[in-house]
PDB file of N, H, CA, C and O in Angstrom:
ATOM      1  N   MET A   1       0.955  -1.091  -0.028  1.00  0.00           N
ATOM      2  CA  MET A   1      -0.077   0.043   0.469  1.00  0.00           C
ATOM      3  C   MET A   1       1.034   1.114   0.178  1.00  0.00           C
ATOM      4  O   MET A   1       2.245   0.895   0.169  1.00  0.00           O
ATOM      5  N   VAL A   2       0.385   2.351  -0.065  1.00  0.00           N
ATOM      6  H   VAL A   2      -0.599   2.529  -0.058  1.00  0.00           H
ATOM      7  CA  VAL A   2       1.188   3.830  -0.706  1.00  0.00           C
ATOM      8  C   VAL A   2       0.585   5.200   0.106  1.00  0.00           C
ATOM      9  O   VAL A   2      -0.056   6.012  -0.561  1.00  0.00           O
ATOM     10  N   LEU A   3       0.735   5.367   1.109  1.00  0.00           N
ATOM     11  H   LEU A   3       1.256   4.708   1.651  1.00  0.00           H
ATOM     12  CA  LEU A   3       0.665   6.761   1.045  1.00  0.00           C
ATOM     13  C   LEU A   3       1.108   8.646   0.966  1.00  0.00           C
ATOM     14  O   LEU A   3       2.009   9.256   1.541  1.00  0.00           O
ATOM     15  N   ALA A   4       0.322   9.000   0.261  1.00  0.00           N
ATOM     16  H   ALA A   4      -0.410   8.504  -0.206  1.00  0.00           H
ATOM     17  CA  ALA A   4       0.595   9.959  -0.232  1.00  0.00           C
ATOM     18  C   ALA A   4       1.096  10.977   0.939  1.00  0.00           C
ATOM     19  O   ALA A   4       0.761  10.534   2.038  1.00  0.00           O
ATOM     20  N   SER A   5       1.566  11.800   0.996  1.00  0.00           N
ATOM     21  H   SER A   5       1.839  12.160   0.104  1.00  0.00           H
ATOM     22  CA  SER A   5       2.863  12.674   1.531  1.00  0.00           C
ATOM     23  C   SER A   5       3.060  14.312   1.071  1.00  0.00           C
ATOM     24  O   SER A   5       4.252  14.600   1.178  1.00  0.00           O
ATOM     25  N   GLU A   6       2.321  15.356   0.637  1.00  0.00           N
ATOM     26  H   GLU A   6       1.353  15.122   0.549  1.00  0.00           H
ATOM     27  CA  GLU A   6       2.548  16.890  -0.019  1.00  0.00           C
ATOM     28  C   GLU A   6       3.523  15.949  -0.905  1.00  0.00           C
ATOM     29  O   GLU A   6       4.743  15.917  -0.740  1.00  0.00           O
ATOM     30  N   ASN A   7       2.707  15.065  -2.021  1.00  0.00           N
ATOM     31  H   ASN A   7       1.716  15.091  -2.154  1.00  0.00           H
ATOM     32  CA  ASN A   7       2.845  14.759  -2.817  1.00  0.00           C
ATOM     33  C   ASN A   7       4.207  13.845  -2.811  1.00  0.00           C
ATOM     34  O   ASN A   7       5.179  14.601  -2.809  1.00  0.00           O
ATOM     35  N   LYS A   8       4.447  12.989  -2.808  1.00  0.00           N
ATOM     36  H   LYS A   8       3.658  12.375  -2.810  1.00  0.00           H
ATOM     37  CA  LYS A   8       4.790  11.978  -1.974  1.00  0.00           C
ATOM     38  C   LYS A   8       4.512  11.171  -1.616  1.00  0.00           C
ATOM     39  O   LYS A   8       3.713  11.230  -0.682  1.00  0.00           O
ATOM     40  N   ARG A   9       5.157   9.298  -2.293  1.00  0.00           N
ATOM     41  H   ARG A   9       5.807   9.250  -3.052  1.00  0.00           H
ATOM     42  CA  ARG A   9       4.092   8.381  -2.167  1.00  0.00           C
ATOM     43  C   ARG A   9       5.106   7.460  -0.688  1.00  0.00           C
ATOM     44  O   ARG A   9       6.297   7.735  -0.544  1.00  0.00           O
ATOM     45  N   LEU A  10       4.667   6.807  -0.094  1.00  0.00           N
ATOM     46  H   LEU A  10       3.699   6.583  -0.211  1.00  0.00           H
ATOM     47  CA  LEU A  10       5.876   5.885   1.131  1.00  0.00           C
ATOM     48  C   LEU A  10       5.108   4.810   0.567  1.00  0.00           C
ATOM     49  O   LEU A  10       3.919   4.738   0.254  1.00  0.00           O
ATOM     50  N   PRO A  11       5.965   4.070   0.514  1.00  0.00           N
ATOM     51  CA  PRO A  11       5.679   2.869   0.659  1.00  0.00           C
ATOM     52  C   PRO A  11       5.196   2.363   2.272  1.00  0.00           C
ATOM     53  O   PRO A  11       6.058   2.450   3.146  1.00  0.00           O
ATOM     54  N   VAL A  12       4.010   1.909   2.597  1.00  0.00           N
ATOM     55  H   VAL A  12       3.310   1.838   1.886  1.00  0.00           H
ATOM     56  CA  VAL A  12       3.734   1.191   3.943  1.00  0.00           C
ATOM     57  C   VAL A  12       3.245  -0.332   3.941  1.00  0.00           C
ATOM     58  O   VAL A  12       2.159  -0.566   3.411  1.00  0.00           O
ATOM     59  N   THR A  13       3.805  -1.135   4.369  1.00  0.00           N
ATOM     60  H   THR A  13       4.687  -0.945   4.800  1.00  0.00           H
ATOM     61  CA  THR A  13       3.816  -2.517   4.837  1.00  0.00           C
ATOM     62  C   THR A  13       2.743  -2.982   5.611  1.00  0.00           C
ATOM     63  O   THR A  13       3.212  -3.112   6.742  1.00  0.00           O
ATOM     64  N   VAL A  14       1.147  -3.416   5.630  1.00  0.00           N
ATOM     65  H   VAL A  14       0.765  -3.311   4.711  1.00  0.00           H
ATOM     66  CA  VAL A  14       0.639  -4.134   6.739  1.00  0.00           C
ATOM     67  C   VAL A  14       0.712  -5.059   6.243  1.00  0.00           C
ATOM     68  O   VAL A  14       0.716  -5.311   5.038  1.00  0.00           O
ATOM     69  N   ASN A  15       0.836  -6.223   7.817  1.00  0.00           N
ATOM     70  H   ASN A  15       0.833  -6.019   8.796  1.00  0.00           H
ATOM     71  CA  ASN A  15       0.342  -7.263   7.640  1.00  0.00           C
ATOM     72  C   ASN A  15      -1.129  -7.773   7.823  1.00  0.00           C
ATOM     73  O   ASN A  15      -1.953  -7.199   8.535  1.00  0.00           O
ATOM     74  N   GLU A  16      -1.354  -8.849   7.144  1.00  0.00           N
ATOM     75  H   GLU A  16      -0.684  -9.315   6.566  1.00  0.00           H
ATOM     76  CA  GLU A  16      -2.698  -9.404   7.043  1.00  0.00           C
ATOM     77  C   GLU A  16      -3.743  -9.254   7.606  1.00  0.00           C
ATOM     78  O   GLU A  16      -4.829  -9.088   7.050  1.00  0.00           O
ATOM     79  N   GLN A  17      -3.503  -9.300   8.961  1.00  0.00           N
ATOM     80  H   GLN A  17      -2.621  -9.434   9.412  1.00  0.00           H
ATOM     81  CA  GLN A  17      -4.868  -8.923  10.008  1.00  0.00           C
ATOM     82  C   GLN A  17      -5.135  -7.199  10.072  1.00  0.00           C
ATOM     83  O   GLN A  17      -6.125  -6.527  10.360  1.00  0.00           O
ATOM     84  N   ARG A  18      -3.500  -6.800   9.582  1.00  0.00           N
ATOM     85  H   ARG A  18      -2.696  -7.347   9.348  1.00  0.00           H
ATOM     86  CA  ARG A  18      -4.320  -5.053   9.594  1.00  0.00           C
ATOM     87  C   ARG A  18      -4.968  -5.273   7.884  1.00  0.00           C
ATOM     88  O   ARG A  18      -6.142  -4.939   7.722  1.00  0.00           O
ATOM     89  N   GLN A  19      -4.490  -5.613   7.130  1.00  0.00           N
ATOM     90  H   GLN A  19      -3.537  -5.884   7.261  1.00  0.00           H
ATOM     91  CA  GLN A  19      -5.206  -5.397   6.080  1.00  0.00           C
ATOM     92  C   GLN A  19      -6.502  -6.275   5.810  1.00  0.00           C
ATOM     93  O   GLN A  19      -6.761  -6.159   4.612  1.00  0.00           O
ATOM     94  N   LEU A  20      -7.350  -7.042   6.386  1.00  0.00           N
ATOM     95  H   LEU A  20      -7.140  -7.136   7.360  1.00  0.00           H
ATOM     96  CA  LEU A  20      -8.428  -6.876   7.085  1.00  0.00           C
ATOM     97  C   LEU A  20      -9.346  -6.600   7.745  1.00  0.00           C
ATOM     98  O   LEU A  20     -10.561  -6.789   7.697  1.00  0.00           O
ATOM     99  N   GLU A  21      -8.517  -6.025   8.520  1.00  0.00           N
ATOM    100  H   GLU A  21      -7.530  -5.871   8.560  1.00  0.00           H
ATOM    101  CA  GLU A  21      -9.631  -4.738   9.830  1.00  0.00           C
ATOM    102  C   GLU A  21      -9.431  -3.527   8.621  1.00  0.00           C
ATOM    103  O   GLU A  21     -10.378  -2.754   8.476  1.00  0.00           O
ATOM    104  N   LEU A  22      -8.247  -3.353   7.772  1.00  0.00           N
ATOM    105  H   LEU A  22      -7.477  -3.981   7.890  1.00  0.00           H
ATOM    106  CA  LEU A  22      -8.350  -1.719   7.233  1.00  0.00           C
ATOM    107  C   LEU A  22      -9.520  -1.864   6.079  1.00  0.00           C
ATOM    108  O   LEU A  22     -10.108  -0.824   5.779  1.00  0.00           O
ATOM    109  N   ARG A  23      -9.976  -3.346   5.273  1.00  0.00           N
ATOM    110  H   ARG A  23      -9.498  -4.190   5.517  1.00  0.00           H
ATOM    111  CA  ARG A  23     -10.664  -3.863   4.633  1.00  0.00           C
ATOM    112  C   ARG A  23     -12.297  -3.205   4.845  1.00  0.00           C
ATOM    113  O   ARG A  23     -13.139  -2.645   4.143  1.00  0.00           O
ATOM    114  N   ARG A  24     -12.100  -3.792   6.694  1.00  0.00           N
ATOM    115  H   ARG A  24     -11.415  -4.247   7.264  1.00  0.00           H
ATOM    116  CA  ARG A  24     -13.476  -3.656   6.743  1.00  0.00           C
ATOM    117  C   ARG A  24     -14.195  -2.630   7.248  1.00  0.00           C
ATOM    118  O   ARG A  24     -15.414  -2.521   7.379  1.00  0.00           O
ATOM    119  N   LEU A  25     -13.013  -1.632   7.613  1.00  0.00           N
ATOM    120  H   LEU A  25     -12.023  -1.721   7.507  1.00  0.00           H
ATOM    121  CA  LEU A  25     -12.923  -0.230   7.915  1.00  0.00           C
ATOM    122  C   LEU A  25     -13.506   0.616   7.127  1.00  0.00           C
ATOM    123  O   LEU A  25     -14.379   1.483   7.188  1.00  0.00           O
ATOM    124  N   LYS A  26     -12.712   0.086   6.270  1.00  0.00           N
ATOM    125  H   LYS A  26     -12.004  -0.618   6.220  1.00  0.00           H
ATOM    126  CA  LYS A  26     -12.524   0.911   4.611  1.00  0.00           C
ATOM    127  C   LYS A  26     -14.477   1.066   3.926  1.00  0.00           C
ATOM    128  O   LYS A  26     -15.249   1.879   3.417  1.00  0.00           O
ATOM    129  N   LYS A  27     -14.421   0.059   4.262  1.00  0.00           N
ATOM    130  H   LYS A  27     -13.793  -0.601   4.675  1.00  0.00           H
ATOM    131  CA  LYS A  27     -16.144  -0.580   4.159  1.00  0.00           C
ATOM    132  C   LYS A  27     -17.134  -0.097   4.867  1.00  0.00           C
ATOM    133  O   LYS A  27     -18.264   0.123   4.430  1.00  0.00           O
ATOM    134  N   LYS A  28     -16.714   0.105   6.101  1.00  0.00           N
ATOM    135  H   LYS A  28     -15.797  -0.074   6.455  1.00  0.00           H
ATOM    136  CA  LYS A  28     -18.096   0.185   7.183  1.00  0.00           C
ATOM    137  C   LYS A  28     -18.170   2.043   7.051  1.00  0.00           C
ATOM    138  O   LYS A  28     -19.070   2.787   6.660  1.00  0.00           O
ATOM    139  N   TYR A  29     -17.210   2.229   7.413  1.00  0.00           N
ATOM    140  H   TYR A  29     -16.479   1.625   7.730  1.00  0.00           H
ATOM    141  CA  TYR A  29     -17.100   4.304   6.550  1.00  0.00           C
ATOM    142  C   TYR A  29     -16.918   4.613   5.862  1.00  0.00           C
ATOM    143  O   TYR A  29     -16.815   5.840   5.872  1.00  0.00           O
ATOM    144  N   ASN A  30     -16.688   3.934   4.591  1.00  0.00           N
ATOM    145  H   ASN A  30     -16.772   2.938   4.583  1.00  0.00           H
ATOM    146  CA  ASN A  30     -16.133   4.629   3.236  1.00  0.00           C
ATOM    147  C   ASN A  30     -15.399   5.787   3.044  1.00  0.00           C
ATOM    148  O   ASN A  30     -15.683   6.792   2.392  1.00  0.00           O
ATOM    149  N   LYS A  31     -14.446   5.525   3.679  1.00  0.00           N
ATOM    150  H   LYS A  31     -14.215   4.709   4.209  1.00  0.00           H
ATOM    151  CA  LYS A  31     -12.968   6.431   3.815  1.00  0.00           C
ATOM    152  C   LYS A  31     -11.728   5.677   3.235  1.00  0.00           C
ATOM    153  O   LYS A  31     -11.284   4.615   3.673  1.00  0.00           O
ATOM    154  N   SER A  32     -11.151   6.524   1.990  1.00  0.00           N
ATOM    155  H   SER A  32     -11.512   7.386   1.635  1.00  0.00           H
ATOM    156  CA  SER A  32     -10.054   5.470   1.580  1.00  0.00           C
ATOM    157  C   SER A  32      -9.185   4.650   2.482  1.00  0.00           C
ATOM    158  O   SER A  32      -9.613   4.139   3.518  1.00  0.00           O
ATOM    159  N   GLU A  33      -8.170   4.559   2.133  1.00  0.00           N
ATOM    160  H   GLU A  33      -7.823   4.974   1.293  1.00  0.00           H
ATOM    161  CA  GLU A  33      -7.110   4.338   3.141  1.00  0.00           C
ATOM    162  C   GLU A  33      -6.028   4.836   3.658  1.00  0.00           C
ATOM    163  O   GLU A  33      -5.518   4.611   4.756  1.00  0.00           O
ATOM    164  N   SER A  34      -5.588   5.762   2.522  1.00  0.00           N
ATOM    165  H   SER A  34      -6.003   5.944   1.631  1.00  0.00           H
ATOM    166  CA  SER A  34      -5.247   7.016   3.266  1.00  0.00           C
ATOM    167  C   SER A  34      -6.294   7.540   4.254  1.00  0.00           C
ATOM    168  O   SER A  34      -5.855   7.739   5.387  1.00  0.00           O
ATOM    169  N   LYS A  35      -7.045   7.693   4.137  1.00  0.00           N
ATOM    170  H   LYS A  35      -7.402   7.532   3.217  1.00  0.00           H
ATOM    171  CA  LYS A  35      -8.206   8.658   5.025  1.00  0.00           C
ATOM    172  C   LYS A  35      -7.583   8.477   6.413  1.00  0.00           C
ATOM    173  O   LYS A  35      -6.926   9.188   7.173  1.00  0.00           O
ATOM    174  N   LEU A  36      -8.185   6.908   6.427  1.00  0.00           N
ATOM    175  H   LEU A  36      -8.719   6.330   5.809  1.00  0.00           H
ATOM    176  CA  LEU A  36      -8.128   6.163   7.464  1.00  0.00           C
ATOM    177  C   LEU A  36      -6.927   5.998   8.643  1.00  0.00           C
ATOM    178  O   LEU A  36      -7.177   6.026   9.848  1.00  0.00           O
ATOM    179  N   PHE A  37      -5.739   5.841   8.138  1.00  0.00           N
ATOM    180  H   PHE A  37      -5.536   5.817   7.159  1.00  0.00           H
ATOM    181  CA  PHE A  37      -4.461   6.090   8.165  1.00  0.00           C
ATOM    182  C   PHE A  37      -4.369   7.632   8.658  1.00  0.00           C
ATOM    183  O   PHE A  37      -4.508   7.736   9.876  1.00  0.00           O
ATOM    184  N   CYS A  38      -4.235   8.421   8.208  1.00  0.00           N
ATOM    185  H   CYS A  38      -4.122   8.336   7.218  1.00  0.00           H
ATOM    186  CA  CYS A  38      -4.439  10.028   8.722  1.00  0.00           C
ATOM    187  C   CYS A  38      -5.115   9.689   9.654  1.00  0.00           C
ATOM    188  O   CYS A  38      -4.463   8.867  10.297  1.00  0.00           O
ATOM    189  N   ILE A  39      -6.584   9.952  10.337  1.00  0.00           N
ATOM    190  H   ILE A  39      -7.114  10.620   9.815  1.00  0.00           H
ATOM    191  CA  ILE A  39      -7.114   9.182  11.218  1.00  0.00           C
ATOM    192  C   ILE A  39      -6.514   8.810  12.753  1.00  0.00           C
ATOM    193  O   ILE A  39      -6.520   9.248  13.904  1.00  0.00           O
ATOM    194  N   ALA A  40      -5.876   7.443  11.772  1.00  0.00           N
ATOM    195  H   ALA A  40      -5.870   7.087  10.837  1.00  0.00           H
ATOM    196  CA  ALA A  40      -5.440   6.963  13.037  1.00  0.00           C
ATOM    197  C   ALA A  40      -4.303   7.270  13.277  1.00  0.00           C
ATOM    198  O   ALA A  40      -3.769   6.577  14.143  1.00  0.00           O
ATOM    199  N   LEU A  41      -3.343   8.537  12.574  1.00  0.00           N
ATOM    200  H   LEU A  41      -3.777   9.100  11.870  1.00  0.00           H
ATOM    201  CA  LEU A  41      -2.657   9.296  13.200  1.00  0.00           C
ATOM    202  C   LEU A  41      -3.459  10.336  14.278  1.00  0.00           C
ATOM    203  O   LEU A  41      -3.247  10.487  15.481  1.00  0.00           O
ATOM    204  N   ASP A  42      -4.194  10.822  13.632  1.00  0.00           N
ATOM    205  H   ASP A  42      -4.367  10.700  12.655  1.00  0.00           H
ATOM    206  CA  ASP A  42      -4.422  12.146  14.188  1.00  0.00           C
ATOM    207  C   ASP A  42      -4.656  11.688  16.167  1.00  0.00           C
ATOM    208  O   ASP A  42      -4.223  12.225  17.186  1.00  0.00           O
ATOM    209  N   LEU A  43      -5.497  10.531  15.938  1.00  0.00           N
ATOM    210  H   LEU A  43      -5.849  10.095  15.110  1.00  0.00           H
ATOM    211  CA  LEU A  43      -6.029   9.794  17.063  1.00  0.00           C
ATOM    212  C   LEU A  43      -4.675   9.989  18.057  1.00  0.00           C
ATOM    213  O   LEU A  43      -4.447  10.778  18.975  1.00  0.00           O
ATOM    214  N   LEU A  44      -3.923   8.955  17.476  1.00  0.00           N
ATOM    215  H   LEU A  44      -4.108   8.314  16.731  1.00  0.00           H
ATOM    216  CA  LEU A  44      -2.569   8.372  18.082  1.00  0.00           C
ATOM    217  C   LEU A  44      -1.827   9.970  18.615  1.00  0.00           C
ATOM    218  O   LEU A  44      -1.152   9.891  19.642  1.00  0.00           O
ATOM    219  N   ILE A  45      -1.961  11.591  17.844  1.00  0.00           N
ATOM    220  H   ILE A  45      -2.509  11.655  17.010  1.00  0.00           H
ATOM    221  CA  ILE A  45      -1.355  12.533  18.133  1.00  0.00           C
ATOM    222  C   ILE A  45      -1.965  12.779  19.072  1.00  0.00           C
ATOM    223  O   ILE A  45      -1.236  13.184  19.978  1.00  0.00           O
ATOM    224  N   ALA A  46      -2.992  12.734  19.322  1.00  0.00           N
ATOM    225  H   ALA A  46      -3.584  12.406  18.586  1.00  0.00           H
ATOM    226  CA  ALA A  46      -4.600  13.727  20.590  1.00  0.00           C
ATOM    227  C   ALA A  46      -3.914  13.044  20.972  1.00  0.00           C
ATOM    228  O   ALA A  46      -2.909  13.689  21.272  1.00  0.00           O
ATOM    229  N   GLN A  47      -3.719  11.561  21.286  1.00  0.00           N
ATOM    230  H   GLN A  47      -4.535  11.036  21.043  1.00  0.00           H
ATOM    231  CA  GLN A  47      -3.530  10.813  22.714  1.00  0.00           C
ATOM    232  C   GLN A  47      -2.524  11.112  23.456  1.00  0.00           C
ATOM    233  O   GLN A  47      -2.646  11.214  24.677  1.00  0.00           O
ATOM    234  N   GLU A  48      -1.162  11.331  22.706  1.00  0.00           N
ATOM    235  H   GLU A  48      -1.063  11.248  21.714  1.00  0.00           H
ATOM    236  CA  GLU A  48       0.196  11.561  23.270  1.00  0.00           C
ATOM    237  C   GLU A  48       0.688  13.074  23.771  1.00  0.00           C
ATOM    238  O   GLU A  48       1.619  13.403  24.506  1.00  0.00           O
ATOM    239  N   LYS A  49      -0.838  14.259  22.710  1.00  0.00           N
ATOM    240  H   LYS A  49      -1.594  13.991  22.113  1.00  0.00           H
ATOM    241  CA  LYS A  49      -0.622  15.011  23.751  1.00  0.00           C
ATOM    242  C   LYS A  49      -1.201  15.076  25.206  1.00  0.00           C
ATOM    243  O   LYS A  49      -0.631  15.722  26.085  1.00  0.00           O
ATOM    244  N   ALA A  50      -2.410  14.348  25.429  1.00  0.00           N
ATOM    245  H   ALA A  50      -2.873  13.823  24.715  1.00  0.00           H
ATOM    246  CA  ALA A  50      -3.237  14.588  26.494  1.00  0.00           C
ATOM    247  C   ALA A  50      -2.073  13.771  27.366  1.00  0.00           C
ATOM    248  O   ALA A  50      -2.330  13.717  28.568  1.00  0.00           O
ATOM    249  N   GLY A  51      -1.161  13.297  27.059  1.00  0.00           N
ATOM    250  H   GLY A  51      -0.952  13.341  26.082  1.00  0.00           H
ATOM    251  CA  GLY A  51      -0.865  12.303  28.201  1.00  0.00           C
ATOM    252  C   GLY A  51      -0.418  11.357  28.271  1.00  0.00           C
ATOM    253  O   GLY A  51       0.512  10.960  28.973  1.00  0.00           O
ATOM    254  N   PHE A  52      -1.285  10.661  27.242  1.00  0.00           N
ATOM    255  H   PHE A  52      -2.041  10.983  26.671  1.00  0.00           H
ATOM    256  CA  PHE A  52      -1.345   8.917  27.422  1.00  0.00           C
ATOM    257  C   PHE A  52       0.717   9.086  27.356  1.00  0.00           C
ATOM    258  O   PHE A  52       1.619   9.886  27.107  1.00  0.00           O
ATOM    259  N   GLU A  53       0.389   7.383  27.875  1.00  0.00           N
ATOM    260  H   GLU A  53      -0.344   6.733  28.077  1.00  0.00           H
ATOM    261  CA  GLU A  53       1.422   6.839  27.724  1.00  0.00           C
ATOM    262  C   GLU A  53       1.488   5.704  26.645  1.00  0.00           C
ATOM    263  O   GLU A  53       0.620   4.846  26.807  1.00  0.00           O
ATOM    264  N   LEU A  54       2.298   5.516  25.615  1.00  0.00           N
ATOM    265  H   LEU A  54       3.004   6.213  25.483  1.00  0.00           H
ATOM    266  CA  LEU A  54       2.240   5.085  24.520  1.00  0.00           C
ATOM    267  C   LEU A  54       3.080   3.770  24.608  1.00  0.00           C
ATOM    268  O   LEU A  54       3.887   3.693  23.682  1.00  0.00           O
ATOM    269  N   PRO A  55       3.107   2.575  25.590  1.00  0.00           N
ATOM    270  CA  PRO A  55       4.670   1.848  25.885  1.00  0.00           C
ATOM    271  C   PRO A  55       4.451   0.658  24.197  1.00  0.00           C
ATOM    272  O   PRO A  55       4.797  -0.521  24.269  1.00  0.00           O
ATOM    273  N   ILE A  56       4.061   1.045  23.314  1.00  0.00           N
ATOM    274  H   ILE A  56       3.780   2.003  23.256  1.00  0.00           H
ATOM    275  CA  ILE A  56       4.246   0.463  21.937  1.00  0.00           C
ATOM    276  C   ILE A  56       5.210   1.125  21.010  1.00  0.00           C
ATOM    277  O   ILE A  56       5.804   0.704  20.018  1.00  0.00           O
ATOM    278  N   LEU A  57       5.194   2.528  21.747  1.00  0.00           N
ATOM    279  H   LEU A  57       4.711   2.869  22.554  1.00  0.00           H
ATOM    280  CA  LEU A  57       6.103   3.794  20.857  1.00  0.00           C
ATOM    281  C   LEU A  57       7.555   3.328  21.749  1.00  0.00           C
ATOM    282  O   LEU A  57       8.590   3.466  21.097  1.00  0.00           O
ATOM    283  N   SER A  58       7.657   2.991  22.646  1.00  0.00           N
ATOM    284  H   SER A  58       6.817   2.880  23.176  1.00  0.00           H
ATOM    285  CA  SER A  58       8.579   3.289  23.636  1.00  0.00           C
ATOM    286  C   SER A  58       9.374   1.681  23.418  1.00  0.00           C
ATOM    287  O   SER A  58      10.356   1.587  24.154  1.00  0.00           O
ATOM    288  N   LYS A  59       9.143   0.544  22.629  1.00  0.00           N
ATOM    289  H   LYS A  59       8.345   0.620  22.031  1.00  0.00           H
ATOM    290  CA  LYS A  59       9.686  -0.587  22.345  1.00  0.00           C
ATOM    291  C   LYS A  59      10.654  -0.911  21.447  1.00  0.00           C
ATOM    292  O   LYS A  59      11.030  -2.078  21.339  1.00  0.00           O
TER     293      LYS A  59
END
């Protein structure tokens, strides 16, 4: 899968389970994969700014 970033495309590797969930979310919310990734990033940024610990990022 490829994500667009300011007219640049970045390759992203997504395992099978995440691909299935991404397709499910894409269908449920009628959003593109790139838009879903942007939303997920926005949520992650908001959690970090709110002071939540994100141990998965510390590994």
